[in-house]
N, C-alpha and C positions, 0 to 999 in steps of 0.2 A: 467604455469598456466593451470588449467584444462579447459575443454570446457564449459565455463559459459553459452553458448546459450542453453545447455541441461537443464538448470534450468528454462527455460520459458515453462510452461506447460498449457494445456487446463484444464478445470474444471473437466472433467472425470478423467484425470490422477491424478490430485491433490486429488480428493475424495479417490481414491484407495490408494495413498500414506498415506493420513491422517488416513484412517481406519487401515492400517498396523502399522503405528507409534503409534497410540492410544493403540493398543494391547500390545505394548512394554512399555507402561506407559509414553510415551512422551507427553509433554505439547506443544500444538500448539498455536502459536501467529500469528495473522493476522493484517494487516493494509492496508489502501488504500489511493489513491490520484492520482493526475495527474502527479506529479513529473516532471513538465515542467521546463526547465532551471534548472536542478539539481544544488543545492547549499549547502553550509555548514549546513544550518538549516535542510535540508532534511537528511543529514548524521547524525546529532545529533539525530533527531527523530528516524531514523532506528536503531541507536545504543541503545537508550533507549528501543525500542520495542524488539529487539533481546534478551535483558537481562531478559525479562519476562517469557521466556520458553525455550524449547529445539529446536524448529524449527520455523523460521520466513518465512511467506508467504506474499509477497507484491503484492497487486492487484492494477494495474494501469488502469486508464480510457483510453479507446480507443480514437483515434482521433475524431471519430464521436460523442462519448458521450461528450467530452470536448467542441466541437462546439455547442452542444445543451445546455449545462448548463453554459458555460463561455462566449464564443464569437465565431463568425464565423472566427475571426482572430487568434484563438488559436487552437491547441497548437503551440508553437514555434518550438518544436522538435518532429518529427514523433514518433508514438508509438513504432515501432520496435527498434528505437535507444534508446528511454527512457527505454524500457524493458531490452535491452542489457546492458546499463550502470548500472542499478540496479542489474541485475543478476551477473555482474562482481564483485560486492561487496562480500567480504568474509562473512560478517555478515548476508547476505540474502541467505536463502536456496532455495526458489522458487519464481518465478514471474508469475503472471497471468494477462492477458489483458482482461478487461471486457467491454462489449459494452453498458450495461445499464448506465443510468445517475446516478444511486444510487447503492451502494454496497450490499444492503440487499440480493439479490438473491445469490451472492457469499458467503456471511456470512452464510446464511441458508444451503448452500450446503457443505461448509467446516467444519462448527461447531467448531469454535475455542474455546479454553479454555480462551484465552485472546484476546481482540481486542484493539490495541493501536490506540489512536486518539489524536489530538492536544488538549491541555488543553483549548484553546480558544473556543472549541465547547461544553465543559462541559459534565457532566454525562448524560444529556438528549439529547445528540447528535442524529442525525437521525439514526445512527446504533444501538443505545442502545436497542430498543425493539427486534430487530433481534438477537442481541448477547445474551440477557437474555432468549429469546425463545429457544435457543440451549444450554442453561446452562452455557454460558460463562460470563466473566466479562469485563467491560471496564477499560482500563488503560489509564490515561491521561498523556500525555507527555508535559512538559513545553516548550513553544515556545522560540526560540532564537530571542530576540528582534531585530526588524528592518530588518529581513530577510524574504523575500517572493518573489516569481516570479514576482508578480505585481510590487513590488518596484524595482526589478532589471530591468524590462522593462522600467519603468519610468526613472531610472538612465541612461540607454543606450540611450533613446530618447533625454534626456537633455544634453548628453555629446557631 
């Protein structure tokens, strides 16, 4: 297995790679999330996303951003471990950890052709305006019913 940790990059590195790949005609796909307690629904989501272009960049919320928008008790898994698990997936080209509570600055910097998002958020998701601003399109991924980190935490607590 190649060194998947090299796939975890900062924003400047990703901008350089994206600019280079765009010149080669590559279609860049992004998505974002906390990916806390990685589960099958996350894998299905990433699989759909990667099929929309030539390169998939997954942006994950930092621990501090998750604490701000979810709960002081989250994440369950630290950001470096979440990033490494996602980077180890063959279908993921690059991973980026972002500190903002929203992904718009990341999207505006990377300028994806496609931004994948869960269908439950709809075409008017919070990312939509930023994606359109950079000339991209939103791709909605159907949710795997009954699978979410929140539901997993509830099951664990009740078992």
